[in-house]
C-alpha positions as CSV (number, residue, x, y, z in Angstrom):
1,M,37.1,-38.8,17.4
2,T,35.6,-41.1,20.3
3,A,32.1,-42.3,19.8
4,S,31.0,-39.6,22.6
5,N,31.2,-36.3,22.2
6,P,30.1,-34.0,25.0
7,L,29.8,-31.0,23.0
8,T,28.3,-32.2,19.7
9,D,25.9,-34.8,21.5
10,R,24.6,-31.9,23.7
11,L,23.8,-29.7,20.9
12,G,23.1,-32.3,18.5
13,I,25.3,-30.9,15.8
14,Q,28.5,-31.9,13.7
15,P,31.8,-30.6,15.0
16,I,32.0,-27.6,13.0
17,I,31.3,-24.1,14.2
18,Q,31.1,-21.0,12.3
19,A,33.0,-18.3,14.1
20,P,30.5,-15.4,15.2
21,M,32.5,-12.7,13.2
22,A,30.6,-9.4,14.4
23,G,29.8,-7.2,11.2
24,V,30.4,-10.2,8.8
25,A,28.2,-13.2,10.1
26,T,24.4,-12.8,9.4
27,P,21.1,-14.3,10.5
28,A,21.4,-15.9,6.9
29,L,24.7,-17.3,7.2
30,A,24.2,-18.6,10.6
31,A,21.0,-20.2,9.6
32,A,22.7,-21.8,6.7
33,V,25.6,-23.3,8.7
34,S,23.0,-24.6,11.4
35,N,20.6,-25.9,8.8
36,A,23.8,-28.2,7.3
37,G,24.4,-29.5,10.7
38,G,27.0,-27.2,12.0
39,L,26.6,-24.6,14.5
40,G,26.2,-21.0,12.8
41,S,26.9,-17.8,15.0
42,L,25.8,-14.5,15.4
43,G,28.3,-11.7,16.8
44,I,26.1,-9.0,18.5
45,G,28.9,-7.3,20.5
46,A,28.9,-4.4,17.9
47,S,25.1,-4.3,18.0
48,G,22.4,-2.7,19.8
49,V,20.1,-4.6,21.9
50,E,17.0,-4.3,19.7
51,Q,19.1,-5.0,16.8
52,A,20.6,-8.0,18.3
53,R,17.0,-9.2,19.1
54,T,16.0,-8.7,15.6
55,M,18.9,-10.7,14.2
56,I,18.0,-13.8,16.7
57,E,14.4,-13.7,15.4
58,Q,15.4,-13.5,11.8
59,T,17.7,-16.5,12.5
60,R,14.9,-18.3,14.3
61,A,12.8,-17.9,11.2
62,M,15.5,-19.4,8.9
63,T,16.2,-22.6,11.2
64,S,14.7,-24.7,14.1
65,R,18.7,-25.7,14.6
66,P,20.9,-24.5,17.3
67,F,22.9,-21.7,16.8
68,N,25.4,-19.4,19.0
69,V,25.2,-15.7,19.9
70,N,28.6,-14.1,20.8
71,V,28.9,-11.1,23.1
72,F,32.0,-9.1,24.0
73,C,33.1,-8.9,27.6
74,H,36.3,-6.3,27.4
75,A,36.8,-4.3,30.4
76,P,35.3,-0.7,29.6
77,A,37.8,1.7,28.0
78,L,40.0,3.8,30.1
79,R,39.7,7.2,28.5
80,D,42.9,9.3,27.8
81,A,42.3,12.7,26.0
82,A,45.8,13.4,25.4
83,R,46.5,9.8,24.1
84,E,43.3,10.2,21.7
85,S,44.3,13.4,20.3
86,A,47.8,12.0,19.7
87,W,46.3,9.1,17.5
88,L,44.2,11.6,15.6
89,A,47.2,13.7,14.7
90,H,48.9,10.6,13.6
91,L,46.2,9.5,11.6
92,A,45.6,13.2,10.0
93,P,47.6,12.8,6.8
94,L,45.5,9.7,5.9
95,F,42.4,11.6,6.5
96,R,43.7,14.6,4.4
97,E,44.3,12.3,1.5
98,S,40.5,11.7,1.4
99,D,39.9,15.5,1.6
100,R,39.0,15.2,5.4
101,E,40.2,16.4,8.6
102,P,40.4,13.8,11.5
103,P,37.3,14.3,13.9
104,D,37.8,16.2,16.9
105,E,37.1,13.4,19.6
106,L,36.5,9.8,19.4
107,D,33.6,7.6,20.8
108,E,33.2,4.4,22.8
109,I,31.5,2.6,20.2
110,Y,30.4,-0.6,21.8
111,R,29.3,-1.3,25.1
112,S,30.9,-4.3,27.0
113,F,28.2,-7.1,27.8
114,V,29.9,-7.2,31.5
115,E,27.7,-3.9,32.0
116,D,25.0,-4.3,29.7
117,D,21.9,-5.2,31.5
118,A,19.5,-4.9,28.5
119,T,21.4,-7.5,26.6
120,F,21.7,-9.7,29.4
121,E,18.0,-9.8,30.0
122,M,17.1,-9.8,26.1
123,L,19.3,-13.2,26.0
124,L,17.6,-14.4,29.0
125,E,14.1,-13.8,27.2
126,S,15.3,-15.1,23.7
127,R,17.4,-18.1,25.3
128,P,19.4,-18.9,22.1
129,A,20.7,-22.4,22.3
130,V,24.3,-21.3,22.7
131,V,25.8,-17.8,24.1
132,S,29.6,-17.4,23.8
133,F,32.1,-14.8,25.4
134,H,35.0,-13.0,23.8
135,F,37.5,-10.7,25.3
136,G,36.7,-12.1,28.6
137,L,33.7,-13.2,31.2
138,P,30.8,-11.8,32.6
139,S,30.2,-12.4,36.3
140,E,29.6,-15.8,37.8
141,A,25.9,-14.8,38.5
142,R,25.2,-13.9,34.9
143,I,26.8,-17.3,33.5
144,R,24.9,-19.3,35.9
145,A,21.6,-17.3,35.1
146,L,22.2,-18.2,31.5
147,R,22.9,-21.8,32.0
148,E,19.8,-22.1,34.2
149,A,18.1,-20.8,31.3
150,G,19.1,-23.8,29.3
151,I,21.7,-21.8,27.3
152,Y,25.0,-23.5,26.7
153,T,28.0,-21.4,27.4
154,L,31.2,-20.9,25.6
155,A,34.3,-18.7,26.4
156,T,37.5,-18.1,24.0
157,A,40.9,-18.6,25.7
158,T,44.3,-17.7,24.3
159,S,46.1,-19.3,27.3
160,L,46.0,-21.9,30.0
161,Q,45.0,-19.2,32.8
162,E,42.4,-17.7,30.7
163,A,40.8,-21.3,30.2
164,R,41.3,-22.0,33.8
165,D,39.5,-19.0,34.9
166,S,36.6,-19.9,32.7
167,Q,36.3,-23.1,33.9
168,A,36.3,-21.8,37.3
169,R,33.8,-19.2,36.4
170,G,31.1,-22.3,35.3
171,V,31.2,-22.1,31.5
172,D,30.6,-25.5,29.5
173,A,33.2,-25.2,27.0
174,I,36.3,-23.5,25.9
175,V,37.3,-22.1,22.3
176,A,41.0,-22.3,22.4
177,Q,42.0,-19.5,19.9
178,G,45.4,-20.1,18.5
179,D,47.6,-17.1,17.1
180,E,46.8,-17.9,13.6
181,A,43.1,-16.9,13.9
182,G,41.6,-13.9,12.1
183,G,39.8,-11.2,13.9
184,H,40.1,-10.0,17.4
185,R,42.3,-12.2,19.7
186,G,40.2,-13.1,22.6
187,C,42.7,-12.5,25.4
188,F,41.5,-11.1,28.6
189,D,43.7,-8.5,29.1
190,P,45.3,-7.1,26.0
191,Q,48.4,-5.3,28.2
192,A,49.5,-8.9,29.7
193,D,52.3,-11.2,28.2
194,D,50.9,-12.9,25.5
195,E,52.7,-16.4,24.5
196,Q,51.1,-16.6,21.2
197,L,50.5,-20.1,20.9
198,S,49.4,-22.0,18.0
199,T,46.4,-23.8,17.6
200,S,47.6,-27.0,17.9
201,V,49.8,-26.4,21.2
202,L,46.9,-24.8,22.8
203,V,44.2,-27.0,22.1
204,R,46.7,-30.0,23.5
205,W,47.7,-28.3,26.4
206,L,43.9,-27.3,27.2
207,V,42.8,-31.1,26.6
208,K,45.7,-32.2,29.1
209,E,44.8,-30.0,31.7
210,L,40.9,-29.3,31.8
211,A,38.0,-31.3,32.0
212,L,35.7,-29.1,29.8
213,P,35.1,-29.9,26.0
214,I,37.7,-27.7,23.7
215,V,37.0,-26.0,20.5
216,A,39.9,-25.6,18.4
217,A,40.1,-22.1,16.4
218,G,42.6,-20.5,14.2
219,G,44.0,-21.4,10.8
220,I,41.1,-24.2,10.3
221,M,40.0,-23.8,6.6
222,D,39.1,-27.3,5.4
223,G,38.3,-30.9,6.4
224,Q,41.8,-32.1,6.9
225,G,42.2,-29.5,9.5
226,I,39.1,-30.2,10.9
227,R,40.3,-34.0,11.0
228,S,43.7,-32.6,12.9
229,A,41.8,-30.7,15.2
230,L,39.7,-33.5,16.6
231,A,42.9,-35.8,16.4
232,L,44.5,-33.3,19.0
233,G,41.4,-34.0,21.4
234,A,39.1,-30.8,20.4
235,C,35.3,-31.6,20.3
236,A,34.9,-29.3,17.4
237,A,36.5,-26.7,15.1
238,Q,35.6,-23.3,14.8
239,L,36.2,-21.5,11.2
240,G,35.6,-18.0,10.7
241,T,38.0,-16.9,7.7
242,A,36.7,-20.0,5.6
243,F,32.8,-18.4,5.6
244,I,33.8,-14.9,4.6
245,L,33.4,-15.4,1.0
246,C,30.1,-17.4,1.3
247,P,27.4,-15.3,-0.2
248,E,25.3,-15.2,2.8
249,S,28.2,-13.2,4.6
250,A,27.9,-9.4,5.1
251,A,31.3,-9.0,3.5
252,N,31.3,-6.2,1.1
253,E,32.9,-6.4,-2.4
254,G,36.2,-5.0,-1.4
255,Y,36.7,-7.1,1.3
256,R,35.9,-10.1,-1.1
257,A,38.2,-8.7,-3.5
258,T,41.1,-8.7,-0.9
259,L,40.3,-12.2,0.4
260,K,40.3,-13.6,-3.2
261,S,43.7,-11.9,-4.1
262,E,47.4,-12.4,-3.5
263,R,47.1,-9.9,-0.4
264,A,45.6,-12.4,1.4
265,G,48.8,-14.4,2.0
266,V,50.0,-11.6,4.0
267,T,48.3,-10.9,7.4
268,R,49.2,-9.0,10.8
269,M,48.6,-9.2,14.2
270,T,48.2,-5.3,15.0
271,T,46.3,-3.1,17.7
272,A,46.3,-0.3,14.9
273,L,42.9,-0.9,14.0
274,S,41.0,-1.2,17.0
275,G,43.1,-0.7,20.0
276,R,43.0,-4.3,20.5
277,P,45.1,-7.4,18.9
278,A,43.4,-8.5,16.0
279,R,44.7,-10.3,12.8
280,G,43.8,-8.7,9.2
281,I,45.0,-8.5,6.0
282,L,48.1,-6.1,5.7
283,N,46.7,-2.6,4.7
284,R,48.1,1.1,4.6
285,L,46.8,2.0,8.3
286,I,48.8,-1.1,9.3
287,R,51.9,-0.1,7.5
288,H,51.4,3.4,8.8
289,A,51.4,2.5,12.3
290,E,54.3,0.2,11.7
291,A,56.2,2.8,10.5
292,T,55.9,4.9,13.8
293,P,55.9,2.5,16.5
294,E,55.8,5.0,19.0
295,A,52.5,6.1,18.0
296,T,50.0,4.3,20.2
297,P,46.5,3.8,19.5
298,P,43.8,4.5,22.2
299,A,41.9,1.9,24.2
300,Y,39.5,-0.6,22.5
301,P,36.9,0.3,21.1
302,V,37.9,4.0,21.0
303,A,40.8,3.3,18.4
304,Y,38.1,1.4,16.2
305,D,35.9,4.5,15.9
306,A,38.9,6.4,14.4
307,A,39.6,3.7,11.9
308,K,36.1,3.2,11.0
309,R,35.9,7.1,10.2
310,L,39.0,6.9,8.2
311,N,37.7,4.0,6.1
312,A,34.5,5.6,5.5
313,A,36.1,8.8,4.5
314,A,38.6,6.9,1.8
315,A,35.3,4.7,0.9
316,G,33.8,7.7,-0.4
317,H,36.4,8.2,-3.0
318,G,36.8,4.7,-3.9
319,H,39.3,3.3,-1.7
320,H,39.3,0.3,0.5
321,D,43.0,0.2,2.0
322,F,42.1,1.2,5.1
323,A,39.5,-1.3,5.8
324,A,39.5,-3.8,8.6
325,H,39.5,-6.9,6.3
326,W,39.9,-9.4,9.5
327,A,41.6,-12.6,8.3
328,G,43.3,-15.5,9.9
329,Q,46.8,-16.9,8.2
330,G,44.8,-19.7,6.3
331,A,43.0,-17.2,4.2
332,P,44.6,-17.8,0.9
333,L,42.7,-21.4,1.5
334,A,39.1,-19.7,1.2
335,R,36.5,-21.1,-1.0
336,E,33.7,-19.1,-2.6
337,L,30.8,-21.2,-1.6
338,P,27.0,-21.0,-0.4
339,A,27.6,-21.8,3.2
340,G,25.4,-25.1,3.3
341,E,27.5,-26.5,0.5
342,L,30.6,-25.4,2.3
343,V,29.5,-27.3,5.4
344,S,28.8,-30.3,3.6
345,Q,32.1,-30.2,1.5
346,L,34.1,-29.6,5.0
347,L,31.9,-32.8,6.5
348,Q,33.1,-34.7,3.3
349,E,36.7,-33.8,3.6
350,W,36.7,-34.6,7.1
351,H,35.3,-38.3,6.9
352,D,37.3,-38.9,3.7
353,G,40.7,-37.7,5.2
354,A,41.2,-35.6,2.2
């Protein structure tokens, strides 16, 4: 790591970013990470505008430090009634195990930031220190408006082309998401070829080819991982799975128990849960999809509506094996510590090289 770091110097942080993890990251988690010197994050892609505004206000009440607000920039779903009906028929036996029939139809449960004027205006008003984009990019005009409001912008990229597109669109820095990462893969077009580059290869490639600061993401769980990412040329490391067991996260008991079990050692990149590639701990829904590869889930986030309804039905009977327990390949290294303590330990490990 050089003495000058354009990302950490600009934000006044240590080189640790807590991944946004919509549905798991909370204001308490983001604030604790930021207060400990890292960059805490909120994922608002699954939230309505007023809920998102409240989350930002709650975080601000707990920290005066910078934090990141992440939005989803996916292409709006192309609805296909026949495909959706076929997928529900494929899931019907799993619903019936919980004495439920599958729903008659599915909903597009999340709105993309690319067409969400209300959330855009709310971010301009609230002016968080950082706004980050996942699944793609908003318009150049929106990125320019955010930057002119003094907001630092990040965009996830899984390939050199996505990173180049982000640089051309005007973002400040790139989150290089390797295939090891848990949760949703940030690819712009889930139908395009995906080389599934590892974090180390992607970071080195982007550092060599781009002028922007690069954040390494995927499989980083401890200070040694942070040290390795910085040695590759990254300006910071983004960790998600490492923070799930923190008491400040919103992960429920089923999620925590699974992450602490031997099951955490087996993850899958799958479209079965949400309609987009995402890495999570292997469960029965993923196995059901793998057993019938010709069954194709509908577009994101419509497929996610089906998975969430199935999980809710099963959870009502005390079963959690259809839940989306997102986790990266480093999941067995997760530690159960308060977020502030975890950040302090990560920093100590990084400095000590342990």
